[in-house]
N, C-alpha and C positions, 0 to 999 in steps of 0.2 A: 455388440460390445466392441469398442475401439480402444486399444491401448495407446497411451500417450507416446510410446516409442514409435508407433506407426506414423505419428505426426512429426517425429524428429525432436520431441521435447525431452526434458530431463526433470527428475524430481529435485527436491531441495537438499537432500541428505549430504552429498559431498560438497555442494556449494556452501552450506552453512558451516560445515567443519572447517573449510578453508577460510571463511570469513572470520570465524571466531579466533582462529590462530593468527590471521593477518591483520586484525584490528580495523576492519571496515564492515560496512553493511551492504547487503544486496538491495537495490532499489525495487520496490513493489509499486508499480504505477498502475492505477486503475484506468481502464479504457472502456468506451462505449461504442466507438465507431472507427471507420477506416483511417481517418486523418490522425486520430490519437494514436492508433497502433503504428502507423507509418512514422510518426514523430518519435515514438519510443524506440523503435528499431533503428532508425537513422542515428539517433543520439547515442545509443548503446553500442552500435557498431563503430561509430567514429571515435568513441572514447574507450572502446574495447572493454566494455563492462558486461558482466552477466546481468540478467534481468528477469524479474517476475512479472508476467502479464497478469494483472489482477482483475477479476470480474466479480461484481456483486450479484446477488440474486436478481435484483432489479435490472442490472445491465444485461444479464443473460436472457431475461425475458424480452428486453428491448431489442437485442440483436438477433435472437432466435438461436437455440442451442446448436442446430446443425450448421448454420452459417458461421457461428462462433468457432466451432471445431475446425472448419476449413480456413477461417481467418488465422487461427493459431498455426496451422500447417503452412499457410502463406507467409506468416511472419518468419518462420524458419527458412523458407526458400528465399524470402526477400533479403534476409541477413546474408545468406550465401551469395546472392546476386550482388550485394553491396561489397562483398570481398572479404568478410570475416565471419566465421561460424561461431557466434557467441552462444553460450548456454542460455536456453529460454525455458522458463517454467510457465505453465498455465495453472493459475491458482484461483480457487473459489474463496472469495472474501465474505466473512460473516455468514457462513451456512448456518441455518437455524433448525435443521432437522436431519435425521438419518437419511430419509428418503431423498432429499435434495443432494446431499453429499454422495450417495450411492449413484444417483443419476448422472452427476458430474463425472464421477470416476468411470462410469460406463460409456461416457461420450468423450473421453480423451483428456480429462484433466489429470495433471501429474501431481497435484497437491490440492488439498482442501482444508479449509478451516471450519471446525464445528464450534460455534459460539454458544455455549451453555451458561454464559456469565450471568444471565438474568434469572437462572434457576437456583434452587438451593444447592449447596455444595455437593451433597450426595447425588442429586439428580444430574448435576453437571458432570460428575465423575462417571456415572452410569452411561450417559449419552455419549460422552467423549470416548469412553472405552469401546462402546459398540461400533462407532465409526472407525476407530483405529483397528479393531479386529477385522473389519471388512476390508479396509484400505490395505492393510499389511498382508492380507491373505491373497492378494492379486498376484498373478504370474509376474507382472512388473510392479514392484513395490511402489505404492502411492504414499507420499508423506502427508502427515496430519498435523495441523496447528490447533492447539486448544487455547482457552482464555480463562484467566483468573483475575478478578477485579472488574470494575465497571468504568468505562469512559463516558464522560458527559458529552452532550451534543447530539447532532442529527446527521446521519449519512444514509441516504436511501431509506430502507425500512428499519434501520437501527436507530433508536432514540433513547436517551436517558437524561433526566433532569440534573442529576448529580453524579460526580465520580466517586468511586470508592477504591482506594489504593489496594493493590494486591497485598495479601498478608504473607510475608516471607515464611511464616511457620507452616503454611499449607502447601507450599510448592513441591517439596519432596514427596509428600504423600500423594498429591495429585498426579505427578509425573510417573511415580511408581505404579499406581493403580491403573492409569489409563494407557500408558506406553506411548504418549504423544511424542512427536519428533521435534516440536518446538512449542514455545509457550508465549502467548501474548500477555503482557502485563500492563497494569495501570500505575503510572508514576507522575501523572499530571498532564499528559497529552489529552487531546479532545477532538471529537469529530466536528467537521464543518469549518466555516470561515470565521466564526466568532467563538474562539476556543475558550475564552474567559469572559466573565461579566466585567463591565467597566470598574465596578467596585473592588474587584480582585486585583486590579492593575494599578500602576502609577502612570503618570503622563510626563513626557519629557517637555523641553522648552517649546517644541513645535506642536505640542498637543497630541502626539502619537502615543498610543497605549503601550506600556511596557509590561509584559506578563510576569507572573511569579515564576521562579526557577523550577525546573523539574526536580522530583524527589530522588536525587541520586543516592541518598542514603538507603532508600528502599531497594533500589537496584543493586547496591553493594551487598545488602543482606541476602537478596535472592541469589546473587552470584556465589556467595559463600555456601548457601544451601545446595546449589546446583552448579558446581564448578565446571566450566566449559560447555554448559548446555545452551543450545540456541534460544535466544530471547528475541521477541518481536515487539516493536512499538507501532501501534495504530495511531491514527489522528495526528500525523507528524508534518502536516503542511505548515509552512512558515508565513503564509498569507502576505506576500511581498507588497509593501505599501505602494510601490510603483504601479502595480496592476490595479490595486484598489483605486488609486487616484486617476488612473487612465479610464477605468470604467465609469467613475463618477464624472469625469470631465466630459464624457460622451453620453451623459444622460442616466447613468445607473445610480443606484443608491445602496451603499453597503455600510451602514452606520456601525461604528464601533467594531470594525473587523480587527482581529488580532490572532496571530499564530505563534508557533514555537520558534524561538530564535535559532538560526542555523548553527551558531557556535555551540549551542547545547546539543543539537543533533549530532554534530561532529564528535563531541565528547562522548555521547552515548555509543556512537558507532565504533569507537576505539575499545569498547568493553565487550561483553558477551552479546550485546544487541547486534544481531547479524541480518535483520530484515527490518526495513523502515518503510512504512506505508505512506504514500503521497497521492492524494486525490484532489483536494480543493485547490491546490496551487495550479494544477493543470486546467481546472475549470476556469479559474481567474484569468490565466494567460490567454486562453482561447476566447473568452468573453471580451476581454479588453481589445484583442486584435479585431474581432468581428464588429464590435461597436464602433471602432475607429473607421473601418471601411464604410459602414452604413451611414455614419455622420458625414464623412468627407466626400462620399460618392453616393448620394441618395438615389441616383438613377441605376445603381448596380443591382442586378438580380441574378447573375450567374453564380451559383453556389461555389464554384471553383475559385472565384475572385475574392471571396471572403473566407472560405475554409482553407484556402492555400496559405494566406498570411497567418491564419490561426495555427496551422500546422508548423509553419516556420518558427513562430514564437514558442510553441511547445517544445520543439527540438532544442532550441537555445536554452530553455529552462531546464530540461532534463540533462543536457550535457553539463550544465553548471552544477546540478545536484550531484551527478556522478563524480565530477572532478573535485569540487570544492567543499562538498558537505558529507557525502557518504563514504568517500574514499574508494569507491568501486572501480574507478577508471583504471584500465590496465590490468584488471584482475581476471579477465576472461581467458 
């Protein structure tokens, strides 16, 4: 058993309380490897932003849970070495079972998500409550995120054809019965780099897809039911057209890519939304930089020479998100 405090991590409780009051959101950036983690920590130290290092079940398998634990410890030490001790959370994204959440808690995670949104309402309540009881009973309190509503799209092992908005009339009962610390809701965000079908969008003069707006009226109703309670948005990458075009310029094919406009995320971050998940944007930035090197320098085979530029592009992206989108810069 490893407590997250032994690794220098924090849970989300105080961070979310400050974010709700301050009108900003904590970035939750998914990572799979060293370069991604370095970019996240560099950007968040430089912008003085708290951060949630987010790991899916698939990423945990890819990295190995013991290596991952020590990467989290290294992230804390790396931030200190860079000159500013930002608050760092290690969070399980889309945990699908009690056993997985328990194992993550016992190997140093400071926060876990249990995603029972594909189950019936009563089954979701029962599973989420079970995880909360275990997490909250630890000597060092581990925070739990639950989910109501279904996001469309694909992210690792999570997939759904259609989205179903969160029902505001269910949120009080769900939070009261489960005792979750935060709630992921569905108001129109979506997983993956193709968040909407073309027929759901309009096209501007350049032919770029313009997505429908988020359902802020649903968010407002949820806030009325749960005043001041921490709300989470999944599937919140903006899918920057600059990266899509760069990838396609260097041989990729990303037809009909469309994300969530950053101005809508900034609006959400000023509300009770205090955690915004971003994964696909990082994948796009990294892929664009790597493809560029491979095309312009076809004789290059040193991983540092293409992963290094990818890390630099990621850092630039994350610093922009903290400063211009989430409002988390300066909040550490």
